[in-house]
N, C-alpha and C positions, 0 to 999 in steps of 0.2 A: 208624616209629610215633612219634608225638609224644604227650606227656602232655596229657590234657584237663583236668587239675587245675590249680588256681591255688594259689600260696603253698605249694608242696611243702616239707616239712621235709627235713632231711638224711637222716633214717631212711627217709622215704618214697622218696626218690630212690635210696638204696642198695638198697632192696627191689625197686624197679622195674628197676634195672640187673641184679640177680640173676635176676629172673623173665624178663627179655628175652634172657638169654644173651649180654649184652654183654661183650666181651673188652677193648676199648680205649675211651678217651674222648678226643675232640678238644676241647681248650679253645680257643675262638675269640674273637678281638677284632679291631679295625680300627685302622690307623694314620690319621693326619690325612687322607691322600689317599683313604681308603676301601678300601685293599687289605686283604683278609682275611688275618689272621695266625693261626697255629695251633701249639699245643703238644700233643702226644699223650702220654697216660699210660695205663699198664695199669690195669684196674679195681681192682687191689689198692691203688693209690695214691689212689683217689677219696675215701675217708673222710678221710684226712689233708688232702687238698686242700680239701674242704668245710669242715673245721675251721680250717685255718691258711692256706689259699691256696697258690699255687705261685709261686716267685720266678723272675724273668727279667730280662734286661739291657735296660732301657728305652732305653739310648743307641743300640742297634742298630735301633730302630724309628723311621721317619721322623716327625719333629716331636715326639718324646716328651721326651727329656731329654739333657743333656750327660753326658759320661763321668763327671764328678765327682759326679753325682747320679743314677746309672743304675739303682740297685736299685729294683725295683717287684715287685708280686705281683698275681696274678689271683684273683678271687673268682667262682666260677661262679654263674650265676643258675639255680637248679633248675627254674624254670618253662619254660626253653628246651630242656629235654631232648628229643632226637629221635634216632632211629636212622637212620644214613646208609643210603639205599636202594641204594647201589652197592657195599656191602661186606657179606658174610654169612659164615656158617659160623664157622670159627676166627678170622676177621678181622672179625666183627661189631663195629661201631664206632658209638658214639653221639656226638652233639655237645652241648656246653654253651656258650652265649654267656657271656662273662665281663665283669665290670667290673674296671678297673685301679685299684689302690690304691698309696699311697705307703708307705714303711717305717713311718711313724707311724700307719698304719691309716686314713688319710683317703682318700676318693675322689680319684683323680688328675684334676686339672682339665684335663689335656691329652688325656683319653680322650674321643673323640667321643661315645660312648654316654652318658657322664656329662654332657656338654654338653647333649645333648637332654633327659635326665632333669631337669636343672636348669631348663630353659625350660618343660618340662611342669609342673614344680612351680609355676612362676609362674602358669601358666594355671589350675592347680587353686586357687591362692589367690584368683583372680578368679572362681572358680566354674565353670570349664570343663574339659571333656575334649576333646582334639584327635584327630580321626579322619582317617584317610588311606586313599585307594584309588588305588594307582599303576598306570599302564599302561606296561609296559616293552617297548620295541622293540629288536630286535637283528638282525644279519645272520648268515646261514650261508654260509660260503665253502667251496669245494672246496680240498682240500690237494693240491698237486702232488707230484712226486717229491721225496723227502727232506723232506717237510713244507713245501715252498716255498709262500708265500702272496702274494708280490708279483710281478706285479700281481694284485689280488684278483679272483677269479672267482666270481660268485654261484652258489649251489648250484642255483638254478632260474631260470626266466624268467617266473614268474607275476607277477600284479599284484594290485591291491587287492581283497581278499575272494575271490580266485581259489582254486579247489581245486587244489593242486599236483598235476600229472599223474603225477609219478614216485612219489608216495606216501611218499617218504622223510621229508619234513617233516611230513606228516599223522601218520605213525606216531610221529615224534619228539614232536609236540605231546602226543599221548595218553600217551606214556611219561613226559614231563616232568610232566604234570598228575598222573599216578598217583604219581610220585616225590615231588612237592611235598606231597602229602597226608601223607606220612611226617613232614613238619615242621609239620603243622597248618596249612599254607597252602591256603586255599580259592581255587581258580581260577574266575573268572567266565566269561571268554571267551578264545578263541585264534583267530587268523586271520592270513592273509597280509596284509602291508602293501603300500604303493604300489610300492616299488622291488623289482626282481628280487632274490631271496634274502633279503628282509626280512620279519620276522615280529613279531607282538605277542602278548603274554600279559598279561591283566589280573587283578589280585588283588581279592578281595572286601574291603570296608571292614574296618578294624581300628584299634585305637589306634596312635598314631604310633610308639611304641617297638617294638611287634611288627612293624609294617610295615617299619621300617628293618632289623630283624633278618632279616626275610624277604627283603628285596631283596639283602642281602649274600650269603645262602646261595643264593638263586636264581641270581645271576650265576655263582657257582662251579659249581652243579649243571648249568646249561645248557652250560657249557664242557666239563664232564666227559662229559655225554651225547653232545655233538656229537663229541668226540674219539674216543669209543668207536665211532663210525660213520664214521670217516675224514673228518670235516668239522671246520671251525673256526668257533666262535661268537664274535662280537665285539660289544661294547657301545660301540665307538668311535662318536662322534656322526656323523661324515661320512667314511666310508671311501672313497667313490667320487664324484668330481666329476660333476655333472649328474644324480645320483640323489637322491631324498629322503634326508635324514639320519634318524638314530634319536633319538627323544625319549623322555622319561619324563613324560608328562602326569600331574599329580597332582590328584586330586579331594580336596577338603578340606571339613570342617565342624567346628563346635564343638557339643558337647552340654552341657546343664546338668548339672553333677555331682550336684546334689541329686535330680533325678528322671529323668535320662537323655534328656530330650526335646531335639529339634533346636533349637539357639539361632539358627540361620540362617533359620528358616522364618517367613514371615508371609504367609498366603494372601491377605490383603487388599492386598498390595503388587503393583504392576504387574509386577515381576520375581519375585514370591514371596519376596522377601528381607526379613529383619528389619533394624532399625537396626544391630544388632550385626554382621550380615553385611556391611552397606555400610561400616561403619567399618573392618571387617577388610579388605575389598577396598581401601579408601582407603589403609590402612597398607601393604599389599603394593605398591600402585602407587607410593606415595611412596618406598619403599626399593628399588624394582625394579632400578634401575641398580646399586646396591651389592650386593644379594644375588645378582645375576647371576654374579658371580665364583665363588660357591659352588655355584650351581645348574648352571652351565655352566662347569666349571673347567679346561678344556683349551684350548690354542691352537686345536685342531681344532674345538672347540665353536662357534666364531664363523663357521665355514664352513657350519654348519647354520642359524644364525640370520640368514638372508637371505631376501629376497622370492622368492616363486614356488614354495616347497616346503612350504606350510602350517605353517611355523615363524613365530612372532611376531616382529615387528620394532618396531611401535609400542607404547608403554605405554598400553594402553586396556583397556576391558572391554565386554562386550556379551552379550546373550542369544543363545545358540546360534551365536555368531559365531566361527568357527574361525580367523579371521585376527587376533583380539584376543589380548592377553596373558592375560587372564582371561576365561573363558567361563562362562556360566551354563547348564548342561545342563538339559534338560527334566526336571522332577520330577513323578512320577506320584502321590506321596504327600508329605505334609509332612515325614516323616522322611527322605526321599531328597533333600531340598533341599541343594545343595552348590555349591561353586565349583570351577572347574578351572583350575589354573595350567599354562601350556603351554610355558614356556621351559626347565624343567629337562631335563637329558639323563641317560641311564643311566650315564654315567661318574662322576657325582657321588658324594660321600660322603653317603649318605642321612641319617645322624645329624645332620651339620652342615647339610644342606639343609633338613630339617624344622625344625631349631632356628631357622635364620634365617628361614624362612617364617613360623613361628609368632610369633617375636619381632616381625617386621614387622607382622603382623596385630594382635597385642595392642597394639602402639604406636598403631595406628589407633583401637582401642577405647578405650584410656586417654585419648587426646587428643580423642576424638569427631571425628576427621577427616572432613570432608565428601567424599563420593564424587563424582567428576566425572560429567558426562552419559555415559550408555552410548552406545557407537558400534556401530550396527547395520549399517553399510556394510561391504562387502568392502574392507578397507584395501589389499589388493594391487592392486585395479583402480581404486579411487577416487582414488588419488594422495594420500591423506591422510598417508601416512608421509613424503612429501616436503615437505608443507606445515608440519609441526610444527617446533619448535625442537629442539636437541640433547637437551634434557631430556625430550622426549616419545618418544624412541626408546631402545631398548636399546643397550648398548655394541657397537661393531663389532669389538672385539679384546679379547683377554685383558688386555692392558696397560691399556686404557681401563677395563675392568671392575674391575681391581685398584685403580686410582687412585680409582674411586668408592667401593669398599669401604673403603679406608683412611680416608676422610673421614666414615664413618657411625658415630657414637658409639653409637647404639642397638644396632646389630649387633655392634659391638666388645664392648659390655657383655654381650650375650647369649652370645657365643661364649667370653668370658673372654679376658684378656690373653694367656695362654699360647698357646691355639689361634689366636687372631686374628693375633698377631705372626708365628707360625711359618708359618701359611698364607700370609700376605702374602710372606714371604721365599721360600717354596718356589715360589710362582707367579711372582714376579719373576725367579727363577733360570730357570724354565721358559721365560718369555718371552725372556730374554736369550739362552738357548741357541738358541731358534728364530730370533731375529733375526740371529744370527751364521751360521746354516746357509745354504749355497749350495744351492738346491733344483734339482730336475730342470726345473721350469718356467723358472727363470732361465737354465739352460744351453741349453734348447731355444729360448728366446726371443732370447738375445743372442749366444751363443758364435759362431755362424756368420755373424752380420751385423755384428759389431763388430771 
């Protein structure tokens, strides 16, 4: 059960906990990489935590702080109260998403949730609210004896929109959807994706902060549900060569804060898009190579962003063009006008991803950047991706993406120096570790022939 109220007071929350029979509270936050962190307290400690926060060692969290400046504390956001659907009875547990603060009482600028809130505040100053509708893909794998996962074995052999014949996934979809409702997450659709064992669940539109909170708990929830059924769920972008990878297509729009109407809609335009929407698109295209490091943050992410698997390669936009980086879905009402960014994958930190996406779009609006011509051809078959310069295509590796990110002052300012610098360091270390690894491919290719 999630609270439907907004701006809950501490007293409201304490009453809700008592009425719901909650025994424990999970205080949740994310590190820079997007990994969910958790501190559990008994309900008897909740009042003190709401009034004073709860201290923790920030030096133990990736990208947070040095040992010499490690003390930090969590302040729960009462509006995120939800009862965890997988625990009941004497173990009934609720979760509260928290913001991280410094000993001086200020929001910690290394907290990804704070980073997103800061960029959302910039949008509000410009008169906008940022709305997000994510589509998350994931794989379900069989677990072998003793939990062995390598090589990965898809849970089924179904394909795009197929009805899984063994019903395991079908039942799981419904149980996940029912469980997500406990967090106030509204599911729009669920279906089998292109690859064997691959699935997609789409969320209904919400404000960006709520969407990011939802993605973090969704990933944890799906893994728990799969584990309970002797399966393994993974949000790894490309777990099997030759099969489609998992993306996280993100539908986006701005609404006017003053009246709530869609700022992206113009029924008189050929694409149904306002000037604001086109400037927003232009901003995301301009910064696409830099923000790719945040939206596709793993070495493995760039094995998904290749031709032939419906993942974007060229930096372009088009109406209903699934080979483009930005697609304009068909809108049946002016309020449903939106754009879809197709290179994010579900391994990203959603707080940082949405902050970077919004900052890029707002930069386009501020500077009134002109949008290039729409590309309505299938880029995969037209050869267009080979004709453009390097600047017209997404990075082909994490190293290239990080190099582009490091040069982008707009995204640096949006993320803040703390997060920006530590993200760069972490991703360079990841790339160097990968570069030094001798892979099975190399051994199979060279060992017997050289």
